[in-house]
ChimeraX commands (.cxc) that place a marker at each C-alpha (Angstrom):
marker #1 position 41.71,4.41,-13.87 radius 0.5
marker #1 position 40.27,2.55,-10.88 radius 0.5
marker #1 position 37.24,0.28,-11.28 radius 0.5
marker #1 position 34.80,-1.22,-8.80 radius 0.5
marker #1 position 34.19,-4.92,-9.44 radius 0.5
marker #1 position 31.04,-6.37,-7.90 radius 0.5
marker #1 position 31.48,-9.58,-5.90 radius 0.5
marker #1 position 27.87,-10.82,-5.63 radius 0.5
marker #1 position 28.32,-13.84,-7.93 radius 0.5
marker #1 position 31.26,-16.19,-8.34 radius 0.5
marker #1 position 31.08,-16.91,-12.07 radius 0.5
marker #1 position 30.05,-13.52,-13.47 radius 0.5
marker #1 position 30.57,-9.93,-12.43 radius 0.5
marker #1 position 30.14,-6.36,-13.59 radius 0.5
marker #1 position 32.52,-3.45,-13.33 radius 0.5
marker #1 position 31.90,0.25,-12.70 radius 0.5
marker #1 position 34.47,2.90,-13.49 radius 0.5
marker #1 position 35.19,5.10,-10.47 radius 0.5
marker #1 position 35.39,8.61,-11.87 radius 0.5
marker #1 position 35.45,10.22,-8.43 radius 0.5
marker #1 position 35.55,8.63,-4.99 radius 0.5
marker #1 position 33.46,10.38,-2.33 radius 0.5
marker #1 position 33.70,7.96,0.59 radius 0.5
marker #1 position 35.21,4.60,1.41 radius 0.5
marker #1 position 35.47,3.14,4.87 radius 0.5
marker #1 position 34.61,0.18,7.06 radius 0.5
marker #1 position 31.70,1.10,9.30 radius 0.5
marker #1 position 30.74,-0.80,12.44 radius 0.5
marker #1 position 28.82,-3.28,10.26 radius 0.5
marker #1 position 30.05,-3.27,6.64 radius 0.5
marker #1 position 32.36,-1.81,4.02 radius 0.5
marker #1 position 30.72,1.30,2.55 radius 0.5
marker #1 position 31.76,3.03,-0.67 radius 0.5
marker #1 position 30.19,5.95,-2.56 radius 0.5
marker #1 position 31.64,7.04,-5.89 radius 0.5
marker #1 position 30.67,8.81,-9.11 radius 0.5
marker #1 position 30.28,7.03,-12.43 radius 0.5
marker #1 position 29.76,9.02,-15.61 radius 0.5
marker #1 position 26.86,6.81,-16.77 radius 0.5
marker #1 position 25.10,6.10,-13.49 radius 0.5
marker #1 position 25.85,9.14,-11.38 radius 0.5
marker #1 position 26.62,8.51,-7.73 radius 0.5
marker #1 position 26.81,4.86,-6.72 radius 0.5
marker #1 position 26.61,3.31,-3.24 radius 0.5
marker #1 position 28.08,-0.12,-2.51 radius 0.5
marker #1 position 28.08,-2.25,0.63 radius 0.5
marker #1 position 30.49,-5.16,1.12 radius 0.5
marker #1 position 31.35,-5.28,-2.56 radius 0.5
marker #1 position 27.77,-5.19,-3.88 radius 0.5
marker #1 position 26.08,-2.23,-5.61 radius 0.5
marker #1 position 23.08,-1.06,-3.61 radius 0.5
marker #1 position 21.80,1.97,-5.51 radius 0.5
marker #1 position 22.69,4.47,-8.22 radius 0.5
marker #1 position 21.37,7.94,-8.95 radius 0.5
marker #1 position 20.48,7.01,-12.53 radius 0.5
marker #1 position 17.95,4.25,-11.91 radius 0.5
marker #1 position 17.05,4.30,-8.21 radius 0.5
marker #1 position 13.59,5.61,-9.08 radius 0.5
marker #1 position 12.51,2.24,-10.54 radius 0.5
marker #1 position 13.37,0.32,-7.40 radius 0.5
marker #1 position 12.06,2.83,-4.88 radius 0.5
marker #1 position 8.82,3.59,-6.70 radius 0.5
marker #1 position 7.97,-0.08,-7.19 radius 0.5
marker #1 position 8.84,-1.14,-3.66 radius 0.5
marker #1 position 6.68,1.64,-2.25 radius 0.5
marker #1 position 3.73,2.46,-4.48 radius 0.5
marker #1 position 2.69,-1.11,-5.28 radius 0.5
marker #1 position 1.89,-2.07,-1.66 radius 0.5
marker #1 position 0.75,1.41,-0.64 radius 0.5
marker #1 position -1.74,1.86,-3.47 radius 0.5
marker #1 position -2.92,-1.76,-3.35 radius 0.5
marker #1 position -3.67,-1.32,0.34 radius 0.5
marker #1 position -5.51,1.92,-0.30 radius 0.5
marker #1 position -5.48,3.40,3.21 radius 0.5
marker #1 position -2.03,2.97,4.72 radius 0.5
marker #1 position -1.37,5.41,7.54 radius 0.5
marker #1 position 1.54,3.77,9.38 radius 0.5
marker #1 position 4.54,2.35,7.52 radius 0.5
marker #1 position 7.60,0.45,8.76 radius 0.5
marker #1 position 10.76,0.49,6.66 radius 0.5
marker #1 position 13.48,-2.02,7.52 radius 0.5
marker #1 position 16.81,-0.90,6.06 radius 0.5
marker #1 position 16.64,1.65,3.29 radius 0.5
marker #1 position 19.35,3.89,4.71 radius 0.5
marker #1 position 19.81,5.74,1.42 radius 0.5
marker #1 position 16.38,7.34,2.02 radius 0.5
marker #1 position 14.74,6.51,-1.30 radius 0.5
marker #1 position 11.94,4.38,0.17 radius 0.5
marker #1 position 11.26,6.95,2.86 radius 0.5
marker #1 position 11.03,9.66,0.20 radius 0.5
marker #1 position 8.38,7.73,-1.74 radius 0.5
marker #1 position 6.42,6.68,1.37 radius 0.5
marker #1 position 6.09,10.30,2.46 radius 0.5
marker #1 position 4.51,11.23,-0.86 radius 0.5
marker #1 position 1.45,9.41,0.50 radius 0.5
marker #1 position -0.86,10.85,3.19 radius 0.5
marker #1 position 0.65,8.71,5.94 radius 0.5
marker #1 position 0.66,9.74,9.58 radius 0.5
marker #1 position 3.80,7.93,10.62 radius 0.5
marker #1 position 6.83,6.30,8.99 radius 0.5
marker #1 position 9.32,4.38,11.12 radius 0.5
marker #1 position 12.66,3.49,9.55 radius 0.5
marker #1 position 14.87,0.91,11.25 radius 0.5
marker #1 position 18.44,0.96,9.93 radius 0.5
marker #1 position 21.23,-1.06,11.49 radius 0.5
marker #1 position 24.05,1.21,10.28 radius 0.5
marker #1 position 23.79,4.92,11.05 radius 0.5
marker #1 position 26.79,5.60,8.79 radius 0.5
marker #1 position 24.71,4.60,5.75 radius 0.5
marker #1 position 22.12,7.28,6.57 radius 0.5
marker #1 position 24.77,9.89,7.37 radius 0.5
marker #1 position 26.79,9.28,4.20 radius 0.5
marker #1 position 23.67,9.07,2.02 radius 0.5
marker #1 position 22.47,12.42,3.34 radius 0.5
marker #1 position 25.84,13.94,2.48 radius 0.5
marker #1 position 26.66,12.24,-0.81 radius 0.5
marker #1 position 23.26,11.04,-2.14 radius 0.5
marker #1 position 20.97,13.88,-1.06 radius 0.5
marker #1 position 18.57,13.43,-3.97 radius 0.5
marker #1 position 17.65,9.96,-2.72 radius 0.5
marker #1 position 15.99,11.22,0.45 radius 0.5
marker #1 position 15.19,14.67,-0.99 radius 0.5
marker #1 position 14.57,16.09,2.49 radius 0.5
marker #1 position 12.52,13.12,3.74 radius 0.5
marker #1 position 14.66,12.75,6.86 radius 0.5
marker #1 position 13.51,16.20,7.96 radius 0.5
marker #1 position 9.82,15.34,7.69 radius 0.5
marker #1 position 8.09,15.33,11.08 radius 0.5
marker #1 position 6.31,12.07,10.18 radius 0.5
marker #1 position 9.67,10.29,9.95 radius 0.5
marker #1 position 11.02,8.37,12.96 radius 0.5
marker #1 position 14.52,6.88,12.65 radius 0.5
marker #1 position 15.62,3.97,14.85 radius 0.5
marker #1 position 19.19,2.65,14.70 radius 0.5
marker #1 position 18.74,-1.03,15.45 radius 0.5
marker #1 position 18.84,-4.49,13.95 radius 0.5
marker #1 position 15.61,-5.10,12.02 radius 0.5
marker #1 position 15.13,-8.53,13.54 radius 0.5
marker #1 position 15.49,-7.15,17.03 radius 0.5
marker #1 position 12.97,-4.41,16.30 radius 0.5
marker #1 position 10.20,-6.66,14.97 radius 0.5
marker #1 position 10.77,-9.11,17.81 radius 0.5
marker #1 position 10.42,-6.49,20.54 radius 0.5
marker #1 position 8.15,-3.81,19.08 radius 0.5
marker #1 position 4.51,-3.55,20.10 radius 0.5
marker #1 position 3.74,-0.98,17.37 radius 0.5
marker #1 position 1.43,-1.89,14.50 radius 0.5
marker #1 position 1.79,-0.90,10.85 radius 0.5
marker #1 position -0.26,-1.14,7.68 radius 0.5
marker #1 position 2.75,-1.71,5.43 radius 0.5
marker #1 position 6.19,-3.22,6.12 radius 0.5
marker #1 position 8.84,-2.58,3.46 radius 0.5
marker #1 position 12.06,-4.59,3.82 radius 0.5
marker #1 position 14.70,-2.72,1.81 radius 0.5
marker #1 position 17.58,-4.97,2.75 radius 0.5
marker #1 position 20.92,-5.96,1.31 radius 0.5
marker #1 position 21.29,-9.46,-0.15 radius 0.5
marker #1 position 21.10,-12.39,2.30 radius 0.5
marker #1 position 24.75,-12.11,3.29 radius 0.5
marker #1 position 26.26,-10.21,6.21 radius 0.5
marker #1 position 23.90,-7.97,8.21 radius 0.5
marker #1 position 21.01,-8.58,5.79 radius 0.5
marker #1 position 20.96,-12.38,6.12 radius 0.5
marker #1 position 18.61,-12.49,9.13 radius 0.5
marker #1 position 16.00,-10.47,7.20 radius 0.5
marker #1 position 15.38,-13.46,4.91 radius 0.5
marker #1 position 14.67,-16.00,7.65 radius 0.5
marker #1 position 11.42,-17.72,8.53 radius 0.5
marker #1 position 11.67,-16.28,12.04 radius 0.5
marker #1 position 11.94,-12.73,10.72 radius 0.5
marker #1 position 8.87,-13.07,8.50 radius 0.5
marker #1 position 6.88,-14.50,11.39 radius 0.5
marker #1 position 7.94,-11.70,13.73 radius 0.5
marker #1 position 7.30,-9.05,11.05 radius 0.5
marker #1 position 3.75,-10.32,10.69 radius 0.5
marker #1 position 3.09,-9.53,14.35 radius 0.5
marker #1 position 3.83,-5.87,13.48 radius 0.5
marker #1 position 1.14,-5.77,10.78 radius 0.5
marker #1 position -2.41,-4.58,11.22 radius 0.5
marker #1 position -5.14,-6.82,9.82 radius 0.5
marker #1 position -5.03,-6.70,6.03 radius 0.5
marker #1 position -1.50,-5.30,6.04 radius 0.5
marker #1 position 1.16,-6.03,3.44 radius 0.5
marker #1 position 4.86,-6.85,3.67 radius 0.5
marker #1 position 7.13,-6.44,0.64 radius 0.5
marker #1 position 10.77,-7.46,0.43 radius 0.5
marker #1 position 13.78,-6.97,-1.79 radius 0.5
marker #1 position 14.26,-10.43,-3.25 radius 0.5
marker #1 position 17.16,-10.33,-5.66 radius 0.5
marker #1 position 17.49,-11.27,-9.33 radius 0.5
marker #1 position 15.90,-14.72,-9.83 radius 0.5
marker #1 position 17.86,-15.51,-13.00 radius 0.5
marker #1 position 21.00,-15.70,-10.88 radius 0.5
marker #1 position 19.42,-16.26,-7.45 radius 0.5
marker #1 position 16.70,-18.90,-7.95 radius 0.5
marker #1 position 17.21,-20.39,-4.48 radius 0.5
marker #1 position 16.42,-17.01,-2.93 radius 0.5
marker #1 position 13.10,-16.82,-4.80 radius 0.5
marker #1 position 12.12,-20.35,-3.78 radius 0.5
marker #1 position 13.21,-19.98,-0.16 radius 0.5
marker #1 position 11.37,-16.69,0.31 radius 0.5
marker #1 position 8.24,-18.14,-1.30 radius 0.5
marker #1 position 8.29,-21.06,1.09 radius 0.5
marker #1 position 9.01,-19.01,4.20 radius 0.5
marker #1 position 6.47,-16.26,3.48 radius 0.5
marker #1 position 3.93,-18.98,2.72 radius 0.5
marker #1 position 4.38,-20.32,6.24 radius 0.5
marker #1 position 2.88,-17.12,7.65 radius 0.5
marker #1 position 0.63,-15.47,5.04 radius 0.5
marker #1 position -2.41,-16.56,3.02 radius 0.5
marker #1 position -1.06,-14.84,-0.10 radius 0.5
marker #1 position 2.70,-15.14,-0.68 radius 0.5
marker #1 position 3.82,-14.14,-4.14 radius 0.5
marker #1 position 6.12,-11.84,-6.11 radius 0.5
marker #1 position 6.10,-8.93,-8.50 radius 0.5
marker #1 position 9.00,-7.64,-10.54 radius 0.5
marker #1 position 10.62,-4.76,-12.41 radius 0.5
marker #1 position 13.69,-4.38,-14.64 radius 0.5
marker #1 position 16.37,-2.32,-12.91 radius 0.5
marker #1 position 19.47,-1.79,-15.08 radius 0.5
marker #1 position 21.97,-1.66,-12.21 radius 0.5
marker #1 position 20.98,-5.10,-10.89 radius 0.5
marker #1 position 22.63,-7.35,-13.43 radius 0.5
marker #1 position 20.72,-10.37,-14.66 radius 0.5
marker #1 position 17.23,-9.29,-15.72 radius 0.5
marker #1 position 14.17,-8.74,-13.59 radius 0.5
marker #1 position 14.49,-7.82,-9.92 radius 0.5
marker #1 position 11.87,-9.60,-7.83 radius 0.5
marker #1 position 9.97,-8.23,-4.85 radius 0.5
marker #1 position 8.41,-10.51,-2.26 radius 0.5
marker #1 position 4.74,-9.83,-1.52 radius 0.5
marker #1 position 2.82,-11.22,1.45 radius 0.5
marker #1 position -0.55,-10.49,3.04 radius 0.5
marker #1 position -3.56,-12.28,4.45 radius 0.5
marker #1 position -5.83,-10.26,2.17 radius 0.5
marker #1 position -5.58,-12.15,-1.12 radius 0.5
marker #1 position -7.73,-9.58,-2.94 radius 0.5
marker #1 position -5.12,-6.83,-2.69 radius 0.5
marker #1 position -2.90,-8.40,-5.35 radius 0.5
marker #1 position -5.90,-8.47,-7.68 radius 0.5
marker #1 position -6.95,-4.84,-7.22 radius 0.5
marker #1 position -8.34,-3.65,-10.55 radius 0.5
marker #1 position -6.33,-1.24,-12.66 radius 0.5
marker #1 position -9.27,1.19,-12.54 radius 0.5
marker #1 position -9.15,1.26,-8.74 radius 0.5
marker #1 position -5.38,1.62,-8.80 radius 0.5
marker #1 position -5.68,4.51,-11.25 radius 0.5
marker #1 position -8.29,6.23,-9.09 radius 0.5
marker #1 position -6.08,5.97,-6.00 radius 0.5
marker #1 position -2.96,7.05,-7.87 radius 0.5
marker #1 position -4.68,10.06,-9.42 radius 0.5
marker #1 position -5.90,11.12,-5.98 radius 0.5
marker #1 position -2.28,11.36,-4.81 radius 0.5
marker #1 position -1.55,13.97,-7.48 radius 0.5
marker #1 position 2.06,12.84,-7.81 radius 0.5
marker #1 position 4.20,12.11,-10.85 radius 0.5
marker #1 position 6.42,9.04,-11.04 radius 0.5
marker #1 position 9.20,8.19,-13.47 radius 0.5
marker #1 position 8.51,4.44,-13.69 radius 0.5
marker #1 position 5.42,3.49,-11.72 radius 0.5
marker #1 position 1.96,3.89,-13.23 radius 0.5
marker #1 position -1.32,1.96,-12.79 radius 0.5
marker #1 position -0.89,-0.44,-15.76 radius 0.5
marker #1 position 2.70,-1.19,-14.65 radius 0.5
marker #1 position 1.36,-1.92,-11.16 radius 0.5
marker #1 position -1.02,-4.58,-12.45 radius 0.5
marker #1 position 1.42,-6.00,-15.00 radius 0.5
marker #1 position 4.24,-6.37,-12.48 radius 0.5
marker #1 position 2.49,-9.37,-10.91 radius 0.5
marker #1 position 2.60,-11.23,-14.26 radius 0.5
marker #1 position 5.82,-13.20,-13.77 radius 0.5
marker #1 position 8.07,-14.48,-16.56 radius 0.5
marker #1 position 7.70,-18.20,-17.18 radius 0.5
marker #1 position 11.13,-19.04,-15.79 radius 0.5
marker #1 position 10.11,-17.55,-12.44 radius 0.5
marker #1 position 6.82,-19.46,-12.48 radius 0.5
marker #1 position 8.75,-22.65,-13.22 radius 0.5
marker #1 position 11.02,-21.96,-10.25 radius 0.5
marker #1 position 7.98,-21.54,-8.00 radius 0.5
marker #1 position 6.27,-24.62,-9.44 radius 0.5
marker #1 position 9.42,-26.62,-8.82 radius 0.5
marker #1 position 9.49,-25.35,-5.25 radius 0.5
marker #1 position 5.90,-26.44,-4.54 radius 0.5
marker link #1:1,2 radius 0.2
marker link #1:2,3 radius 0.2
marker link #1:3,4 radius 0.2
marker link #1:4,5 radius 0.2
marker link #1:5,6 radius 0.2
marker link #1:6,7 radius 0.2
marker link #1:7,8 radius 0.2
marker link #1:8,9 radius 0.2
marker link #1:9,10 radius 0.2
marker link #1:10,11 radius 0.2
marker link #1:11,12 radius 0.2
marker link #1:12,13 radius 0.2
marker link #1:13,14 radius 0.2
marker link #1:14,15 radius 0.2
marker link #1:15,16 radius 0.2
marker link #1:16,17 radius 0.2
marker link #1:17,18 radius 0.2
marker link #1:18,19 radius 0.2
marker link #1:19,20 radius 0.2
marker link #1:20,21 radius 0.2
marker link #1:21,22 radius 0.2
marker link #1:22,23 radius 0.2
marker link #1:23,24 radius 0.2
marker link #1:24,25 radius 0.2
marker link #1:25,26 radius 0.2
marker link #1:26,27 radius 0.2
marker link #1:27,28 radius 0.2
marker link #1:28,29 radius 0.2
marker link #1:29,30 radius 0.2
marker link #1:30,31 radius 0.2
marker link #1:31,32 radius 0.2
marker link #1:32,33 radius 0.2
marker link #1:33,34 radius 0.2
marker link #1:34,35 radius 0.2
marker link #1:35,36 radius 0.2
marker link #1:36,37 radius 0.2
marker link #1:37,38 radius 0.2
marker link #1:38,39 radius 0.2
marker link #1:39,40 radius 0.2
marker link #1:40,41 radius 0.2
marker link #1:41,42 radius 0.2
marker link #1:42,43 radius 0.2
marker link #1:43,44 radius 0.2
marker link #1:44,45 radius 0.2
marker link #1:45,46 radius 0.2
marker link #1:46,47 radius 0.2
marker link #1:47,48 radius 0.2
marker link #1:48,49 radius 0.2
marker link #1:49,50 radius 0.2
marker link #1:50,51 radius 0.2
marker link #1:51,52 radius 0.2
marker link #1:52,53 radius 0.2
marker link #1:53,54 radius 0.2
marker link #1:54,55 radius 0.2
marker link #1:55,56 radius 0.2
marker link #1:56,57 radius 0.2
marker link #1:57,58 radius 0.2
marker link #1:58,59 radius 0.2
marker link #1:59,60 radius 0.2
marker link #1:60,61 radius 0.2
marker link #1:61,62 radius 0.2
marker link #1:62,63 radius 0.2
marker link #1:63,64 radius 0.2
marker link #1:64,65 radius 0.2
marker link #1:65,66 radius 0.2
marker link #1:66,67 radius 0.2
marker link #1:67,68 radius 0.2
marker link #1:68,69 radius 0.2
marker link #1:69,70 radius 0.2
marker link #1:70,71 radius 0.2
marker link #1:71,72 radius 0.2
marker link #1:72,73 radius 0.2
marker link #1:73,74 radius 0.2
marker link #1:74,75 radius 0.2
marker link #1:75,76 radius 0.2
marker link #1:76,77 radius 0.2
marker link #1:77,78 radius 0.2
marker link #1:78,79 radius 0.2
marker link #1:79,80 radius 0.2
marker link #1:80,81 radius 0.2
marker link #1:81,82 radius 0.2
marker link #1:82,83 radius 0.2
marker link #1:83,84 radius 0.2
marker link #1:84,85 radius 0.2
marker link #1:85,86 radius 0.2
marker link #1:86,87 radius 0.2
marker link #1:87,88 radius 0.2
marker link #1:88,89 radius 0.2
marker link #1:89,90 radius 0.2
marker link #1:90,91 radius 0.2
marker link #1:91,92 radius 0.2
marker link #1:92,93 radius 0.2
marker link #1:93,94 radius 0.2
marker link #1:94,95 radius 0.2
marker link #1:95,96 radius 0.2
marker link #1:96,97 radius 0.2
marker link #1:97,98 radius 0.2
marker link #1:98,99 radius 0.2
marker link #1:99,100 radius 0.2
marker link #1:100,101 radius 0.2
marker link #1:101,102 radius 0.2
marker link #1:102,103 radius 0.2
marker link #1:103,104 radius 0.2
marker link #1:104,105 radius 0.2
marker link #1:105,106 radius 0.2
marker link #1:106,107 radius 0.2
marker link #1:107,108 radius 0.2
marker link #1:108,109 radius 0.2
marker link #1:109,110 radius 0.2
marker link #1:110,111 radius 0.2
marker link #1:111,112 radius 0.2
marker link #1:112,113 radius 0.2
marker link #1:113,114 radius 0.2
marker link #1:114,115 radius 0.2
marker link #1:115,116 radius 0.2
marker link #1:116,117 radius 0.2
marker link #1:117,118 radius 0.2
marker link #1:118,119 radius 0.2
marker link #1:119,120 radius 0.2
marker link #1:120,121 radius 0.2
marker link #1:121,122 radius 0.2
marker link #1:122,123 radius 0.2
marker link #1:123,124 radius 0.2
marker link #1:124,125 radius 0.2
marker link #1:125,126 radius 0.2
marker link #1:126,127 radius 0.2
marker link #1:127,128 radius 0.2
marker link #1:128,129 radius 0.2
marker link #1:129,130 radius 0.2
marker link #1:130,131 radius 0.2
marker link #1:131,132 radius 0.2
marker link #1:132,133 radius 0.2
marker link #1:133,134 radius 0.2
marker link #1:134,135 radius 0.2
marker link #1:135,136 radius 0.2
marker link #1:136,137 radius 0.2
marker link #1:137,138 radius 0.2
marker link #1:138,139 radius 0.2
marker link #1:139,140 radius 0.2
marker link #1:140,141 radius 0.2
marker link #1:141,142 radius 0.2
marker link #1:142,143 radius 0.2
marker link #1:143,144 radius 0.2
marker link #1:144,145 radius 0.2
marker link #1:145,146 radius 0.2
marker link #1:146,147 radius 0.2
marker link #1:147,148 radius 0.2
marker link #1:148,149 radius 0.2
marker link #1:149,150 radius 0.2
marker link #1:150,151 radius 0.2
marker link #1:151,152 radius 0.2
marker link #1:152,153 radius 0.2
marker link #1:153,154 radius 0.2
marker link #1:154,155 radius 0.2
marker link #1:155,156 radius 0.2
marker link #1:156,157 radius 0.2
marker link #1:157,158 radius 0.2
marker link #1:158,159 radius 0.2
marker link #1:159,160 radius 0.2
marker link #1:160,161 radius 0.2
marker link #1:161,162 radius 0.2
marker link #1:162,163 radius 0.2
marker link #1:163,164 radius 0.2
marker link #1:164,165 radius 0.2
marker link #1:165,166 radius 0.2
marker link #1:166,167 radius 0.2
marker link #1:167,168 radius 0.2
marker link #1:168,169 radius 0.2
marker link #1:169,170 radius 0.2
marker link #1:170,171 radius 0.2
marker link #1:171,172 radius 0.2
marker link #1:172,173 radius 0.2
marker link #1:173,174 radius 0.2
marker link #1:174,175 radius 0.2
marker link #1:175,176 radius 0.2
marker link #1:176,177 radius 0.2
marker link #1:177,178 radius 0.2
marker link #1:178,179 radius 0.2
marker link #1:179,180 radius 0.2
marker link #1:180,181 radius 0.2
marker link #1:181,182 radius 0.2
marker link #1:182,183 radius 0.2
marker link #1:183,184 radius 0.2
marker link #1:184,185 radius 0.2
marker link #1:185,186 radius 0.2
marker link #1:186,187 radius 0.2
marker link #1:187,188 radius 0.2
marker link #1:188,189 radius 0.2
marker link #1:189,190 radius 0.2
marker link #1:190,191 radius 0.2
marker link #1:191,192 radius 0.2
marker link #1:192,193 radius 0.2
marker link #1:193,194 radius 0.2
marker link #1:194,195 radius 0.2
marker link #1:195,196 radius 0.2
marker link #1:196,197 radius 0.2
marker link #1:197,198 radius 0.2
marker link #1:198,199 radius 0.2
marker link #1:199,200 radius 0.2
marker link #1:200,201 radius 0.2
marker link #1:201,202 radius 0.2
marker link #1:202,203 radius 0.2
marker link #1:203,204 radius 0.2
marker link #1:204,205 radius 0.2
marker link #1:205,206 radius 0.2
marker link #1:206,207 radius 0.2
marker link #1:207,208 radius 0.2
marker link #1:208,209 radius 0.2
marker link #1:209,210 radius 0.2
marker link #1:210,211 radius 0.2
marker link #1:211,212 radius 0.2
marker link #1:212,213 radius 0.2
marker link #1:213,214 radius 0.2
marker link #1:214,215 radius 0.2
marker link #1:215,216 radius 0.2
marker link #1:216,217 radius 0.2
marker link #1:217,218 radius 0.2
marker link #1:218,219 radius 0.2
marker link #1:219,220 radius 0.2
marker link #1:220,221 radius 0.2
marker link #1:221,222 radius 0.2
marker link #1:222,223 radius 0.2
marker link #1:223,224 radius 0.2
marker link #1:224,225 radius 0.2
marker link #1:225,226 radius 0.2
marker link #1:226,227 radius 0.2
marker link #1:227,228 radius 0.2
marker link #1:228,229 radius 0.2
marker link #1:229,230 radius 0.2
marker link #1:230,231 radius 0.2
marker link #1:231,232 radius 0.2
marker link #1:232,233 radius 0.2
marker link #1:233,234 radius 0.2
marker link #1:234,235 radius 0.2
marker link #1:235,236 radius 0.2
marker link #1:236,237 radius 0.2
marker link #1:237,238 radius 0.2
marker link #1:238,239 radius 0.2
marker link #1:239,240 radius 0.2
marker link #1:240,241 radius 0.2
marker link #1:241,242 radius 0.2
marker link #1:242,243 radius 0.2
marker link #1:243,244 radius 0.2
marker link #1:244,245 radius 0.2
marker link #1:245,246 radius 0.2
marker link #1:246,247 radius 0.2
marker link #1:247,248 radius 0.2
marker link #1:248,249 radius 0.2
marker link #1:249,250 radius 0.2
marker link #1:250,251 radius 0.2
marker link #1:251,252 radius 0.2
marker link #1:252,253 radius 0.2
marker link #1:253,254 radius 0.2
marker link #1:254,255 radius 0.2
marker link #1:255,256 radius 0.2
marker link #1:256,257 radius 0.2
marker link #1:257,258 radius 0.2
marker link #1:258,259 radius 0.2
marker link #1:259,260 radius 0.2
marker link #1:260,261 radius 0.2
marker link #1:261,262 radius 0.2
marker link #1:262,263 radius 0.2
marker link #1:263,264 radius 0.2
marker link #1:264,265 radius 0.2
marker link #1:265,266 radius 0.2
marker link #1:266,267 radius 0.2
marker link #1:267,268 radius 0.2
marker link #1:268,269 radius 0.2
marker link #1:269,270 radius 0.2
marker link #1:270,271 radius 0.2
marker link #1:271,272 radius 0.2
marker link #1:272,273 radius 0.2
marker link #1:273,274 radius 0.2
marker link #1:274,275 radius 0.2
marker link #1:275,276 radius 0.2
marker link #1:276,277 radius 0.2
marker link #1:277,278 radius 0.2
marker link #1:278,279 radius 0.2
marker link #1:279,280 radius 0.2
marker link #1:280,281 radius 0.2
marker link #1:281,282 radius 0.2
marker link #1:282,283 radius 0.2
view
């Protein structure tokens, strides 16, 4: 029986049994694999690292999307960098947005996700509000003159094609794409095993935004405890939006989530002490 062994860390790893292989190939940018696992359903990996699974994708995609969208309260234009599996786009389009631009460097990720992970996008790619651009995220934010209320950076880890999306230059350029009071959120890894990533992102976001912080959620697939999400905006009040206001906005959407709810929204900004210590050490 073949197993997939993740290569993200040197000293520890996790294995996934491959019960059925759907796709494996080297695209123009990275090695892409999609397979079925009896516990997790369909699994997508890029360059030896698990990106998403059918079983728990809802935690990641709901938290990356609804926290900034509902905190903002009136987001009409959203930019997604990465996110080729379609999960972020799916959740964004549950809001009354007018426009969602997704910039994905690798068209094969979108194509294979549509074919083998259709429940991730759940038809979102056919929504007329969706605009797909195949381009490098850094190149897009550097050259675009469009403005957005929310920027969601659903990137791989800071290796390979995703490395540039963690740079000081990228955060500065991304800010130029934001409307006043806008929010940028980023995938920021598992701090227990990637403390340098938390500290570096904190420092770099802080160079450009008045409020640079993190929120977190436990996602079983991402080994090592809490997954962290970078949060940055010049409106410091958004992170402190009351749970009553969050509940009012969430109820108005008339949607049902599997992980996200208003109390979870507020609580997600309460970081474990080890993360606070990492940030204190950084400052």
